[in-house]
C-alpha positions in Angstrom: 11.4 -1.8 -46.4 12.2 -2.1 -50.1 12.5 1.1 -52.1 10.9 4.3 -51.0 7.4 3.1 -50.2 5.7 5.0 -47.5 4.0 2.9 -44.8 1.5 4.7 -42.7 -0.8 4.0 -39.9 -3.5 6.3 -38.5 -5.1 6.2 -35.1 -8.0 7.9 -33.6 -8.3 8.0 -29.8 -11.1 9.6 -27.8 -12.0 7.2 -25.0 -9.7 6.0 -22.3 -6.8 4.0 -23.9 -8.6 2.3 -26.7 -7.4 3.4 -30.1 -8.8 2.7 -33.6 -5.9 2.0 -36.0 -6.0 2.0 -39.7 -3.3 0.8 -42.1 -4.4 1.0 -45.8 -7.9 -0.5 -45.8 -7.4 -2.5 -42.6 -8.7 -1.5 -39.2 -7.6 -2.7 -35.9 -7.9 -1.8 -32.2 -5.2 -1.3 -29.7 -5.8 -1.0 -26.0 -4.6 -1.7 -22.5 -6.0 -4.3 -20.1 -8.8 -3.3 -17.7 -6.3 -3.7 -14.8 -4.5 -0.6 -15.9 -7.5 1.4 -17.0 -8.1 0.2 -20.5 -11.1 -1.7 -21.9 -9.0 -4.7 -23.1 -10.5 -4.2 -26.6 -7.3 -5.1 -28.4 -3.6 -5.9 -28.1 -1.3 -3.6 -26.1 1.2 -1.5 -28.0 4.1 -3.8 -27.4 2.0 -6.7 -28.4 1.2 -5.0 -31.7 4.9 -4.4 -32.3 5.7 -8.0 -31.6 2.8 -9.0 -33.9 4.6 -7.2 -36.7 7.8 -9.1 -36.0 6.0 -12.5 -35.7 4.0 -12.0 -38.9 7.0 -10.8 -40.9 9.1 -13.8 -39.7 6.4 -16.4 -40.7 5.8 -14.7 -44.1 9.5 -14.5 -44.9 10.1 -18.1 -43.9 7.2 -19.3 -46.0 8.4 -17.3 -49.0 11.9 -18.7 -48.6 10.7 -22.3 -48.2 8.5 -22.0 -51.3 11.5 -20.8 -53.4 13.6 -23.7 -52.1 10.6 -26.1 -52.4 11.0 -27.1 -48.8 8.0 -28.5 -47.0 7.8 -26.8 -43.6 4.1 -27.5 -42.8 2.7 -25.1 -40.2 5.0 -22.3 -39.1 4.5 -21.1 -35.5 6.3 -18.0 -34.4 6.2 -16.7 -30.9 7.9 -13.6 -29.6 8.2 -12.2 -26.1 9.8 -9.0 -24.8 11.5 -8.7 -21.5 13.5 -5.9 -19.9 17.1 -6.7 -19.0 18.3 -3.7 -17.0 18.0 -0.7 -19.4 17.7 -2.9 -22.5 14.8 -4.7 -24.0 15.3 -8.3 -25.2 13.0 -9.9 -27.7 13.0 -13.7 -27.5 11.7 -15.3 -30.7 10.8 -19.0 -31.1 10.0 -20.7 -34.4 8.5 -24.2 -34.8 7.9 -25.8 -38.1 5.4 -28.7 -38.6 7.6 -30.8 -40.8 11.0 -32.5 -40.2 13.9 -30.4 -41.5 17.6 -31.2 -41.6 20.1 -29.5 -39.3 21.3 -27.6 -42.4 17.8 -26.4 -43.2 17.2 -25.5 -39.5 20.4 -23.4 -39.5 19.4 -21.7 -42.7 16.0 -20.9 -41.4 17.5 -19.4 -38.3 19.8 -17.2 -40.6 16.7 -16.1 -42.6 14.9 -15.1 -39.4 17.8 -12.7 -38.6 17.4 -11.1 -42.0 13.6 -10.5 -42.1 12.7 -6.8 -42.9 11.1 -6.2 -39.5 14.0 -7.9 -37.7 16.4 -5.6 -39.4 14.2 -2.6 -38.8 14.1 -3.3 -35.0 17.9 -4.1 -34.8 18.9 -1.0 -36.8 16.4 1.3 -35.1 14.9 4.4 -36.6 14.9 8.2 -36.1 11.4 9.4 -35.1 10.5 13.0 -36.1 7.5 14.1 -34.2 5.2 17.1 -34.8 2.3 18.1 -32.5 -0.4 20.5 -33.7 -3.9 21.6 -32.9 -6.7 20.3 -35.0 -8.2 22.8 -37.3 -11.4 24.4 -36.0 -14.4 24.7 -38.3 -15.2 28.3 -39.0 
């Protein structure tokens, strides 16, 4: 996250597990599958987190390749999360549509490890939570 920009997301939840999310002017839905009581109206929370990692990876690789004038073709990024004892492990796979040299492939792998969301996940964050009652109209 360059500089001191504030990034915010707002959610409103009033029915079961479905939540309406807003980030800037964009709206999304998060939910849980019907099998666990949700309406399956959108991705699960962990899927949303992985979507941030996947999109950041693809965007960063595209930016890097454009600067280097490398032709990568389509970039496909997949991420899965699994639990290994007490720890979570994210497995990320990147496939590019064009042939690249071994040196380019190694550099792309290095870039993947330096994307902003990758670094955010690896470094962790402190979460400061407040809970308050909504104001009542008088």
